[in-house]
C-alpha positions as CSV (number, residue, x, y, z in Angstrom):
1,M,-0.4,0.1,0.8
2,E,1.2,3.3,-1.1
3,L,0.9,6.1,1.9
4,S,0.3,9.0,-0.6
5,R,-2.3,7.7,-2.4
6,A,-4.0,6.5,0.8
7,E,-3.2,10.0,1.7
8,D,-4.8,11.7,-1.7
9,I,-8.2,9.8,-1.0
10,L,-8.6,10.7,2.2
11,G,-7.0,14.4,1.4
12,V,-5.3,14.7,4.6
13,R,-1.5,14.7,4.3
14,F,0.6,13.5,7.3
15,K,3.8,14.2,9.5
16,D,3.4,10.8,10.3
17,R,2.8,7.8,8.0
18,S,3.5,6.0,10.6
19,L,0.3,6.6,12.3
20,L,-1.5,6.1,8.7
21,K,0.1,2.9,8.6
22,E,-1.5,1.7,11.8
23,A,-5.1,3.3,11.2
24,L,-5.0,1.3,8.0
25,S,-3.1,-1.9,9.4
26,H,-6.3,-5.2,10.1
27,P,-5.5,-7.3,13.6
28,S,-5.3,-9.8,11.0
29,F,-1.9,-8.3,9.8
30,S,-1.1,-7.8,12.9
31,G,-1.5,-11.7,13.9
32,E,1.0,-12.4,10.3
33,N,3.8,-9.7,11.2
34,P,4.6,-9.9,14.8
35,G,5.4,-6.4,15.6
36,E,2.8,-4.1,13.4
37,P,0.1,-2.8,15.7
38,S,-3.7,-2.8,14.5
39,Y,-5.9,-0.3,14.2
40,E,-7.3,-0.9,17.6
41,R,-5.9,1.4,20.1
42,L,-6.4,4.3,17.3
43,E,-10.2,3.0,16.7
44,F,-10.8,3.7,20.6
45,L,-9.5,7.0,20.8
46,G,-11.8,7.9,17.2
47,D,-14.6,6.2,18.5
48,A,-14.2,9.0,21.6
49,I,-13.5,11.6,18.7
50,L,-15.8,11.5,16.5
51,N,-18.9,11.3,19.4
52,F,-17.5,14.7,20.7
53,I,-17.5,16.6,17.6
54,I,-21.1,14.8,16.4
55,A,-22.7,15.8,19.3
56,E,-21.1,19.4,19.2
57,R,-22.1,20.0,15.6
58,L,-25.8,19.0,17.1
59,F,-25.3,20.9,19.3
60,S,-25.0,23.5,16.9
61,L,-27.1,22.9,14.7
62,F,-30.1,21.9,16.5
63,P,-30.6,24.9,19.2
64,N,-34.1,24.2,20.4
65,L,-33.5,20.5,20.1
66,S,-33.9,18.4,23.6
67,E,-31.1,16.1,24.9
68,G,-33.1,13.0,24.3
69,E,-33.9,13.9,20.2
70,L,-30.1,15.6,20.2
71,T,-28.9,11.7,21.1
72,H,-31.1,10.2,18.7
73,M,-29.3,12.2,16.1
74,R,-26.0,11.0,17.4
75,S,-26.4,7.6,17.2
76,S,-28.1,7.2,13.9
77,L,-24.8,9.0,12.4
78,V,-22.5,7.0,14.8
79,K,-23.9,3.6,14.0
80,G,-21.5,1.3,12.5
81,E,-24.1,1.1,9.6
82,N,-23.5,4.1,9.4
83,L,-20.2,4.2,10.0
84,S,-19.2,1.5,6.9
85,R,-21.4,4.1,4.3
86,V,-19.5,6.5,4.9
87,A,-16.4,4.7,4.5
88,R,-17.4,3.3,1.3
89,K,-17.7,6.5,-0.1
90,L,-14.1,7.1,1.3
91,S,-13.2,3.6,-0.6
92,L,-11.0,2.8,2.4
93,G,-11.5,-0.6,1.7
94,E,-8.6,-0.5,-1.0
95,L,-6.6,1.5,1.5
96,L,-6.9,-1.3,4.2
97,I,-4.0,-3.9,4.6
98,L,-5.5,-7.3,5.6
99,G,-3.8,-10.3,6.3
100,K,-3.6,-12.7,3.5
101,G,-6.8,-14.8,4.5
102,E,-8.8,-12.0,5.9
103,D,-8.4,-10.2,2.7
104,M,-9.5,-14.1,0.3
105,R,-12.4,-13.8,2.8
106,G,-13.8,-9.8,1.5
107,G,-12.3,-7.8,4.9
108,R,-12.3,-5.3,2.4
109,D,-16.0,-4.8,2.4
110,N,-17.0,-6.1,5.9
111,D,-18.8,-4.0,7.2
112,R,-17.3,-3.5,10.8
113,T,-14.0,-4.1,9.7
114,L,-14.7,-0.6,7.3
115,A,-16.2,0.9,10.7
116,S,-13.9,0.2,12.4
117,A,-11.2,1.5,10.4
118,L,-12.7,5.0,9.9
119,E,-12.9,5.5,13.3
120,A,-8.5,4.7,13.0
121,V,-8.2,7.1,10.4
122,I,-9.7,9.6,12.3
123,G,-8.1,8.6,15.4
124,A,-4.7,9.1,13.6
125,I,-5.2,12.4,12.2
126,F,-5.9,13.3,15.9
127,R,-2.5,12.2,16.9
128,D,-0.9,13.5,13.9
129,K,-3.0,17.2,13.3
130,G,-4.6,17.7,15.9
131,Y,-8.3,19.4,16.4
132,R,-9.6,21.5,14.3
133,A,-7.7,19.6,11.1
134,V,-9.9,16.4,12.8
135,R,-12.7,18.0,12.8
136,K,-12.8,19.6,10.0
137,F,-12.1,15.6,8.8
138,V,-15.1,14.7,10.4
139,L,-17.6,17.3,9.2
140,R,-16.4,17.0,5.5
141,I,-17.5,13.2,5.3
142,F,-20.2,13.7,7.5
143,S,-21.4,16.8,5.9
144,D,-24.7,14.6,3.6
145,G,-25.8,13.5,7.2
146,F,-26.3,16.7,8.8
147,E,-27.8,18.3,5.3
148,E,-30.5,14.6,6.0
149,M,-31.0,15.7,8.7
150,K,-31.8,19.4,8.7
151,R,-33.6,18.3,6.3
152,V,-35.7,15.0,7.9
153,G,-35.2,16.1,11.7
154,V,-35.8,14.1,14.1
155,R,-36.8,10.8,12.8
156,K,-37.1,7.0,14.4
157,D,-35.3,4.5,13.0
158,S,-37.6,2.1,10.5
159,R,-37.9,-0.4,13.1
160,S,-39.3,1.5,15.9
161,L,-41.8,3.1,14.2
162,L,-42.5,-0.2,12.7
163,Q,-43.6,-1.0,16.1
164,E,-45.6,1.7,17.3
165,I,-47.8,1.8,13.8
166,V,-48.6,-1.9,13.7
167,Q,-49.1,-2.2,17.8
168,A,-51.3,0.5,16.9
169,E,-53.9,-0.4,14.5
170,R,-53.3,-4.3,14.6
171,K,-52.5,-4.9,18.0
172,L,-49.9,-7.2,16.8
173,T,-45.9,-6.7,17.6
174,P,-43.8,-7.5,14.2
175,R,-41.3,-10.5,13.6
176,Y,-38.6,-10.5,11.6
177,R,-36.5,-13.9,10.1
178,S,-33.5,-13.1,8.3
179,K,-30.9,-15.6,6.7
180,R,-27.7,-15.6,4.7
181,K,-28.2,-15.1,1.1
182,E,-26.2,-13.8,-2.1
183,G,-23.6,-12.8,-0.3
184,G,-25.4,-10.7,2.6
185,F,-28.6,-11.6,4.2
186,Y,-32.5,-11.5,3.4
187,A,-35.0,-10.8,6.0
188,E,-38.7,-11.2,5.8
189,V,-41.2,-9.1,8.5
190,F,-44.0,-10.4,9.6
191,V,-47.5,-9.5,11.0
192,G,-48.7,-12.3,11.9
193,R,-48.4,-15.0,9.1
194,E,-48.3,-12.2,6.6
195,V,-45.2,-11.1,5.4
196,I,-45.6,-7.5,5.5
197,G,-41.7,-6.7,4.2
198,A,-38.5,-7.4,2.5
199,G,-34.5,-6.4,2.5
200,Y,-31.5,-7.4,1.7
201,G,-28.4,-5.9,3.8
202,R,-24.6,-6.8,4.5
203,S,-25.5,-7.6,8.2
204,K,-29.3,-9.0,9.9
205,K,-29.5,-5.4,11.6
206,E,-29.3,-3.8,8.0
207,A,-31.0,-6.5,6.4
208,K,-34.2,-6.3,9.0
209,R,-34.3,-2.1,8.9
210,N,-34.3,-2.5,4.7
211,A,-38.0,-4.3,5.8
212,A,-39.1,-2.5,7.9
213,E,-38.7,0.9,5.0
214,D,-39.7,-1.7,2.3
215,A,-43.0,-2.2,4.9
216,L,-43.6,1.1,5.6
217,R,-43.3,2.7,2.0
218,K,-46.0,-0.7,1.5
219,M,-47.8,2.0,3.7
220,G,-47.2,4.9,2.6
221,R,-45.6,5.5,5.9
222,W,-42.1,5.9,4.2
223,E,-41.0,8.3,1.9
């Protein structure tokens, strides 16, 4: 991996490129190369920094929202599914330094790996360039998410909303069934014995969320 290419893709120049290499190194690489650090420590740091920057930005953008509403917004932005989505936009997967086995298993497109590596990159930028630089980076890569928040406001997640509607209107609780399919997962959501929605996802959680969204669209309750 040419670290200069990684800098070009991320849009950040490092004074200490060893931090960038560490942030991109999966534990499988460290396992195959004793003495090489993995991204896990930087991930720990980056997670804390990311949560602070997102919270600070939401606090400024939405002065009239309650603590609970701000917490819900922050959670939706920093959850693993969204982090992996942001990481894919950055083409972070192709920058990862993986062990041979992990690479063969498709580790470059693994949601958990991508989310962890993104947090590690954030930690590395903070260590190398300080708070102002990492804040600028985070606000840039999450700009679409902030714009969506401004557009739609506080929005319940699809599974919670579907459960509220079904319990209120049909006095039942939706049930989900998922299975592996086509490199990911396929999920169906039932009310009683009726399938009311279905969806695919890279993880079981994402598949169930997409199934709930499908059901809500069919009800005319989701844009």
